[in-house]
N, C-alpha and C positions, 0 to 999 in steps of 0.2 A: 409109604405114609401111614397106611393102616396099622402096620406093626408098631410104628413109632407111637401112634396115638394110643394103642392098647397098652404099650409099655408105660407111657406117661400116666395114663389113668390108673395103673396098678401101683405105681411108685408112691410112697408116702410123701406128704408135703415136706417133712424134715429132710428126707433124702433128696428130694427135688431141689430144695433150697441149697443143700450142701453141694449138689452137682453144679448148680448155676454159680453160686458164690465162690466155691472152691475152684471150679474150672476157670472162672474169670481171674481169680487171684493167682492161680498157678500159671495161667497164660501170660499175664502181665509180668510176673516175676521171672518167668523163663525168658521172655523177650529182653527184659532188663539185664538178666544174667548173661545172656548170649552177647548182648551189646557190650557189657563191661568186659567180658572175657575176650572178645574180639579186640577191643582197645588195649587190653592188657597184653595180648599176644603181640600186637604191633609195637607197643612200647618196649616189651622185652626184647624183640628183635632189634629195635633201635639201640637199646642200651648195650646189648652184646656186640653189635657192630661198632658202637663207640668204643667199647673196650678193646676190640681188635685195632682200631685206628689209633687209639691212644698208646697202646703197647708198641705198635710199629713206629710211631713218632718218638717214643721214649728210647727205643733201641737205636734209632737213627741219630738221635741227639748224643747218646753215649758214644757211638762210633765216631762221630765227628770230633770228639775230644781225644781220640787215640790217633797217634800218627799212623799214616798209611803204611809206613815201612814195618810196623809191628804187626800188621794184619797179614796172615799167610794161611794157605790151605792146611798147614800142619797143625793149626790150633785145635785142641781137643774140645769137642762140644760138651764134654762132661765137666771140664775144669775152667772153661772160659767164664770170667766173671760177668760178662755182658748179659748172660742168660739167667744168672742166679736170681734176679729180681722179678722174673716173669711169674705170673699167677699160674697156679695149677690148672691144667686142662688146656693151656695154650701151647702151641708149638711155634718154633721160630727157625727161620733160615735166612742166611745172608750170603749173597753170591754176587759175583761180578757180572758186568754186562755180557761178558763172553761165556757165561754159564758155569764158571768155576765157583764151587760152594766153599765159602770161607768158614762159616759157623752155622751149625744146625743142631737141632735136637736129634736123638738117635732115630735112625731108620725113617727119617722124613725127608723126602726130596720132592719139591714141586718143580717139575720140568716143563711147565707150560711156556710157550713163547712169551716174550716180554710184553707184547701188546695185550695179551690176555691176562697178565698178572697184575698190571697196574690198577690200583683201586680195589674195589670189592669184586669178588668172583667166587664161584662154586667149583671146587676141584674134587677129583676122584683119585684116591691113592690106595692101591691094593684092595679095591672093592669097597672102600669106605668114603663117604661123602664128607667134604670139608668146606667150611666157609673161611675164606682168606681175604686179607687186605695187604696190598703191596705198595710200598712207597720207594721212590728212587732218590738217593742222596749221592751226588757226584757220580762215581762209577760203580756204585753198589745198589743192589736191590734188596730191601728188607721185607720179608713176608712173615706175617703173623696169621695163624689159623687155629680154628678149633673144630671139633667134630660136630656134625649136624645131629647125630643121634644123642650126643650129650645135651645139645640144645633142646631136643624134643623131650628128653627125660626131665630136664629142668622145667620146661613148660608144663609137662604133665603134673609134676609135683606142685607147682604153683597153682595150676588150675584145680587140682584136687583140694588143695588147702583153701582155695577161694570158693569152690562149689559145694564142699561138704557142709559148711555152716548154712549156706543158702538152702540146701536140700533139707537139713534138719529143721531150719526155721519154717520152711514150707509145710513139712509134715506136722510140726507143732501147731502151725496156724490152722491147718485143716481140722486137727483135733479140737482146738479151741472154738473154731466155727461150729463144729458139730454140737458141742455142749452149749455154745451160745444160742444156736437156733433152738435147741431143746428148751432153754430157759425162756427164749422169746415166745415160743408157742405154748408155754404153760397156761396162759389165760384161756386158750381154746380148750385145753384139757379140763380146766376148772369149770368152764361153761358147760362142757359135756357132762361132767359129774353133777353139776347143779341141775341140769335138765333130767338126767337119769334118776336122780333122787326124788323127783316130783311124783306126786300121785297122778293117776290117770285123768282125774277130773280137775286138776290144778292147771288152769290156763291163764294165770295171772302174768302180766308183763314182766320182763326181766328188767331189773334196775340198771340204768346206764352207768351209775356211779361205780359199779363193781367190775366194769370191763374197761380195757384201754380205749383210747380215742380212736385208734385204727379200726376197732371192731364195732364202733357205734353204728355205721350203716348196716352191718349184718344184723346186729341186735335189734335195730329199729325195724328192719324188714321182718325179722322173726316175731317181734311184738305185734306187727300188723297182721301177720298170719295167725298168731294166737288170738288176736281180737276177732278176726273173721271166724275162726273155728269156734270161739266162745259164743258169738252171735248165732252161728249155724246150729250149735248144740242147743242153745236156748230156744231158737225157733222150732227145732225139731221136738224139743221137750214140750213146748206149748202146743205144738200141732198135735202131738200124740195125746196130750191131756184133753184138748178140745175134741179130737176125733173120738176118743173113748167116751166122752160125755155125750156127744151127739149120736153115736151109734147105740148108746144105752136106751135112748128114748124109743126109737122104732122097734128095737128088740123087745122092750117091755110091752109096747102096744101089741105086737104080734102075739106074745105069750098070753096077754090078758084076753084078747079076742079069741084065741084058740081055746082058752079055758072056758070062756062064755059059750063058745060053740059046742064044746064037749058036754056042757051041762044042759044046753038047750035041746029040747026034744026034736025040734025041727021047725019048719015054717019060716016066718019072716025074720025072727030073731037070729036063727042059724045063718040064713043068707046074709043078713046085715053084718054079723060078726066075721064071717069069711070074707066078705067084701072089704071090710076095714083092715083085716089082716093082710089081704092082697095089696091094698094101697100102701100099708106099712112096709111090705116087702119091696114094692117098687121104689118107694122112697129110699130105703136102705141100699137098694141096688144102684140107684142113681148117685147116692152119696159115695158109695164105694168106687164107682166109676170116676167121679170127680176127684176123689182122694188119690187114686192111682195116677190120674193125669197130672195132678199137682206134684206128686212125687217124682214123676219122670221129668217134669219141667225143672224142678229143683236140682235134680242130678244131672241135667243137661244130657240126657240119654238120647235125645233126638238126633239122628244122623242127617236128616234132610235139612238143607239150608233154604231152599226155595221150593215154591210150589210148581205144579206141572199142569194144573187145570185152569180153565177160564173162570172168573168170578161167577158168571151166571150158571155155569155147570155146578159149582159148589153150592150156590143158593138152591138150585133145583134139588140136589141131594138132601139139603137141610129141610126143604118143604116136604119132600117125600117122607122124611122121618117124623115131621110134625103133622102129617095128614090125619092121624088118628086123634089129634088134640081136639077137645070139644069146641074150641073157639078158633079153629084153623081158618075159617072163612073170613075172619076179620083182617087177615094179612094181605097187604097190597104191596106189590113189588114194582119199583120204578128204576129203570136203567138209563143212565146218561152216558154210558160208555161209548166213545167214538170209534173204538177199534179194539182189537184183541190186546189183552194185557194179562200178565201173570204176576201175582203178589210174591214178594220174597219171604214167604212164610209157608210151612207145610200145609197142604190142602186140608188135612184132618184137623189141624189146630185152627185154621181159619174157619172151617165149617163149625167146629165146636164153639168158637167165639160168637159167630152169627146166631147160632141156635140158642145160646144162653141169653143173648140180648133179646131175641124174639120171645122166649119163654118168660123172661121177666116182664116184658111189656104186656103180654097177654095176661099175666097173673096180677099185676098191680094196676092195670087200667081196665076196669070192669066193663067198659063199653067204649064204642067208637073204634075207628079203624086203626090198625097198626101198620105204619108205612115203613117199607124197607127201600132205601135209595142207594144206588151205586153210582159213583162217578170217580173220575181221575183228574187230579189237580197237581201240577208241579211234580209229576212222576211219582205220585202216591195214590194208592187206592183208598177211597173213603167209603165206609159203610155207615149209613145213618139210619137209626131206628127211632121213629117218632110215634108216641102214643098220646092219648088224651087224658092221661092220669095226672095226679097232683105232682108226681115226681119227687125228687130229693133236693134238699138244699146242698150247698157246697160242702159243708162238713159231713153231712150224711152220705154224700156220694164218695167222699174219701174213706169214711168208715165202711161203706159197702164193699170196698175192695179188699177189706180184711177178711180172713177166713172165719166162717161160721157166724158172721155178723148178720143180724136180721133187724128189720125196721120195727117189728113188734115181737114181743117175747113169745107169744102163742102162735106166731106165723109158721106155717108149714114150709118145708123146703130145706135144702142142705146149707144154705148160706155160703155157697162156694161158687156161684155163677160168675159174679163180677171179679172175684179173686182169681179165677182161672183166666178170664179175659185180660186182667191186669198183668198176670204172670207171663202170658203169651206176648203182650206188648213189650214188657221189659226184656224178654229174651230175643225178640226179632225187630227191635228198633221201631216199635209201633207207638201210637198215642191213643189215649182213651180220655174223652172229655164229655161233659154233659152241659145242657143248657135248658133253662126254663123259658117259655115264651107263651104268647097268647093261645097258640094252638095246642099246647100241652108240654110234653117233655121229650127232648131229643138226646140220645146218646150217640156219639160219633166215635168210630173206630177207623184208624188209618194205618197202612203199612206201605213201605217202599215197593214199587212195582216196576216192571219192564215190559216193553212191547214184545209180542210173540216173535217178531223178526230179529230182535236183538240176540246175538249169539251168547 
């Protein structure tokens, strides 16, 4: 089966169609030809037997018109008028019931017993096979025969005359099928040439009016692919433009602060410039980390489908990373988990999402506690981060999930926090919602999860 699959994959579509259509056509015609030739053989045998029978009855009728006294063994087989009307290829013998041959063709004697000669039978004379028919009239036995090899030769000539046109028609049909398939596949070749002549950045859909109806599903699927590729390229182009613009700001700040530090002689101004340069480096480092994470999410390069750690363990790692944050003490963790569970999302991405939500809450809520709540509802892990800030309205929350969006133009940060969380949710069937209430602003994140005992 493996060799057949490899052979099929390497054969062109034109040859494959010729093999299928031509093979089917040849098989049907061969069956029909064999059927017709078989019927023709039977009909030919019947006609030849009828010829023997008719000739025997004809001779018997002629003999009945001659008086018996005129028939004697001395009659010459060459001058007897009774045999002059027989067709070429037939032999005749007339004998009495006692075995006396009265009339015969030269060198032909059928000496079989009477019970074997009446009617049709096959006889062998001097190593040659004969087909004979014997009829009895009064005291005479009339036998007409012809050679079986002559019958076979006649059948071969007829079969050849009948089979040769069929073979030539079959070969001609295969040739016509080959060229017909080529013409039928010409739209595919035109489509290939049309795509090959396009420029690398030309992702416009193919017009359906230029292709046959049978190719419409293929062209529609190809147009959908071109549309997705166009959207992907546009997204990457916009992403590159935004990334270049956003990275230019911290680089310019680093350069400016370093120039000020180089001109400063020392003291407070030098320390302030170096401190601001360090902050700009940290901001650019965080932005590059977020950009790389987004790139990996877009390329679907993550191989892990599910996590392997408990949610509380992931939260502990996130809090260790945020321990150096100036407002770390405002974070309060509340766990409503009733048992062990594992989210169907890689641990690293779940931790990055929780960390981004906590950093946004600490940044945009200047005071008050930042509560982190964990719970499981309907086989989904919910992570809720609540702060006392003003929060975002519905449209602002949608915009915040876009890359490099900021609430205020002069706001520091990469503008990638919620966009990363949104990308993780899209990749791993998660949800991201927000709600304003009397206590502040809550962002909820959820992912499918399973208990630790589930295989």
